[in-house]
C-alpha positions as CSV (number, residue, x, y, z in Angstrom):
1,X,15.5,-11.6,-8.8
2,X,14.5,-8.3,-7.3
3,X,13.2,-7.8,-3.8
4,X,12.1,-4.7,-2.0
5,X,14.8,-4.8,0.7
6,X,17.7,-4.3,-1.7
7,X,16.0,-2.3,-4.5
8,X,13.5,0.2,-3.2
9,X,12.5,2.1,-6.3
10,X,11.0,5.5,-6.9
11,X,9.4,6.3,-10.2
12,X,7.7,9.6,-10.9
13,X,5.1,10.4,-13.5
14,X,2.9,13.4,-14.2
15,X,-0.9,13.3,-14.4
16,X,-3.3,16.2,-14.2
17,X,-0.5,18.5,-13.1
18,X,0.5,16.2,-10.2
19,X,3.6,14.1,-10.0
20,X,3.2,10.6,-8.6
21,X,5.9,8.5,-7.1
22,X,5.6,4.8,-6.2
23,X,8.2,3.5,-3.8
24,X,8.5,-0.1,-2.9
25,X,8.5,-0.6,0.9
26,X,12.1,-1.4,1.8
27,X,13.1,-4.3,4.1
28,X,10.6,-6.9,2.9
29,X,11.0,-9.7,0.4
30,X,8.7,-9.8,-2.6
31,X,6.8,-13.1,-2.8
32,X,3.4,-13.4,-4.4
33,X,2.7,-10.0,-2.8
34,X,4.5,-6.7,-2.6
35,X,4.1,-3.5,-0.8
36,X,4.6,0.1,-2.0
37,X,3.9,3.6,-0.9
38,X,2.2,6.2,-3.2
39,X,3.6,9.7,-2.9
40,X,2.3,12.9,-4.3
41,X,3.6,16.3,-3.1
42,X,0.8,18.7,-2.6
43,X,-1.9,16.1,-2.1
44,X,-2.7,16.0,1.7
45,X,-4.7,12.8,1.3
46,X,-1.6,10.9,0.0
47,X,0.4,10.7,3.3
48,X,1.0,7.1,4.3
49,X,4.8,7.2,3.6
50,X,5.1,10.5,5.4
51,X,3.4,9.1,8.6
52,X,5.3,5.8,8.3
53,X,8.6,7.7,8.3
54,X,7.7,9.4,11.6
55,X,6.9,6.2,13.5
56,X,9.1,5.4,16.5
57,X,11.3,2.3,16.0
58,X,9.1,0.1,18.2
59,X,5.9,1.1,16.3
60,X,7.6,0.7,12.9
61,X,8.7,-2.8,13.8
62,X,5.1,-3.6,14.9
63,X,3.8,-2.4,11.5
64,X,6.5,-4.2,9.6
65,X,5.6,-7.4,11.3
66,X,2.0,-6.9,10.1
67,X,3.3,-6.2,6.6
68,X,5.4,-9.4,6.7
69,X,2.4,-11.4,7.9
70,X,0.3,-10.2,4.9
71,X,3.2,-10.7,2.5
72,X,3.4,-14.3,3.6
73,X,-0.3,-14.8,2.9
74,X,-1.4,-14.7,6.5
75,X,-4.8,-13.7,7.7
76,X,-5.4,-11.5,10.8
77,X,-8.4,-9.2,10.7
78,X,-7.1,-7.4,13.8
79,X,-4.0,-6.3,11.8
80,X,-5.2,-5.9,8.3
81,X,-8.1,-6.6,6.0
82,X,-9.8,-5.8,2.7
83,X,-13.5,-5.6,1.7
84,X,-13.7,-8.6,-0.6
85,X,-17.4,-9.0,-0.2
86,X,-18.2,-5.4,-1.1
87,X,-18.0,-5.0,-4.9
88,X,-17.5,-1.3,-4.6
89,X,-14.5,-1.6,-2.3
90,X,-13.1,-5.0,-3.2
91,X,-9.7,-3.6,-4.1
92,X,-9.4,-1.4,-0.9
93,X,-7.1,-2.6,1.9
94,X,-6.1,-1.4,5.4
95,X,-3.4,-2.1,7.9
96,X,-4.4,-1.3,11.5
97,X,-2.8,-0.5,14.8
98,X,-3.7,1.2,18.1
99,X,-1.6,3.8,19.8
100,X,-2.6,5.5,23.1
101,X,-6.1,4.2,22.8
102,X,-6.3,5.8,19.3
103,X,-7.0,3.6,16.2
104,X,-4.7,4.3,13.3
105,X,-5.0,3.1,9.7
106,X,-2.9,2.9,6.6
107,X,-5.4,2.7,3.7
108,X,-4.4,1.5,0.3
109,X,-5.5,-0.5,-2.7
110,X,-4.7,-3.9,-4.2
111,X,-3.6,-4.3,-7.8
112,X,-2.0,-6.8,-10.2
113,X,0.6,-4.8,-12.1
114,X,2.6,-7.6,-13.8
115,X,0.9,-9.1,-16.8
116,X,3.6,-11.8,-17.0
117,X,2.8,-12.7,-13.4
118,X,-0.9,-12.3,-13.0
119,X,-0.9,-13.9,-9.5
120,X,1.4,-11.2,-8.2
121,X,-0.4,-8.6,-6.1
122,X,0.8,-5.3,-4.7
123,X,-0.8,-3.3,-1.9
124,X,-0.2,0.4,-2.7
125,X,-0.4,2.3,0.6
126,X,-1.9,5.7,0.1
127,X,-3.2,7.4,3.3
128,X,-3.0,7.4,7.1
129,X,-6.1,8.2,9.2
130,X,-7.0,8.2,12.9
131,X,-10.2,6.4,13.5
132,X,-12.7,6.9,16.4
133,X,-15.6,4.8,15.2
134,X,-16.1,1.1,14.5
135,X,-17.1,1.5,10.8
136,X,-14.7,2.8,8.2
137,X,-15.5,6.2,6.8
138,X,-16.7,5.4,3.2
139,X,-15.1,8.6,2.0
140,X,-11.6,7.1,2.7
141,X,-12.5,4.1,0.5
142,X,-14.1,6.3,-2.2
143,X,-11.0,8.4,-2.3
144,X,-8.9,5.2,-2.8
145,X,-11.1,4.1,-5.6
146,X,-10.7,7.5,-7.3
147,X,-6.9,7.7,-6.8
148,X,-6.2,4.2,-8.2
149,X,-7.9,5.1,-11.5
150,X,-5.7,8.1,-12.2
151,X,-3.5,7.4,-15.2
152,X,-0.4,8.9,-13.5
153,X,-0.8,6.5,-10.6
154,X,-1.3,3.5,-12.9
155,X,1.8,4.4,-14.8
156,X,3.9,5.0,-11.7
157,X,2.9,1.5,-10.3
158,X,3.7,-0.1,-13.6
159,X,7.1,1.6,-13.8
160,X,8.0,0.8,-10.2
161,X,7.1,-2.9,-10.5
162,X,8.1,-3.7,-14.1
163,X,11.4,-5.5,-13.2
164,X,10.2,-7.4,-10.2
165,X,10.3,-11.2,-10.4
166,X,8.4,-12.4,-7.4
167,X,10.4,-15.0,-5.5
168,X,7.6,-17.5,-5.3
169,X,7.0,-17.3,-9.0
170,X,10.6,-17.3,-10.3
């Protein structure tokens, strides 16, 4: 049985001249849900992992607590949410926090990469943004929708998750 804490994977694939890497978020068990970062050198919009790696230890632990709550099936709209009632953005997802009165967001998308475990869901974290308004900028979500359709991104997700056996489904 594989979990993200012991087997963080990086898989690279080329698409449109860009190389995509999907890396499972280390330090978390894989249940019915999993977390991963999308990386792509040279694409300034794909920066969630880069920002995550610069968080101070206290802030990182705060975000990891939110990750764990989501992985366990928890609901907390102050920490994370999707847009399930908006057909255009139903696969988009966000983890949220505030630092020095500034709202921060990790934007990503949800997918079901394992045909043998259709109930398994991964949130692929793509970008970080600072937010100053109540509403989410639709361009952030439109960008996620475009990125998730790239063949190289799909292949990298499949390759990175192919050997996962979710604990709750084993």
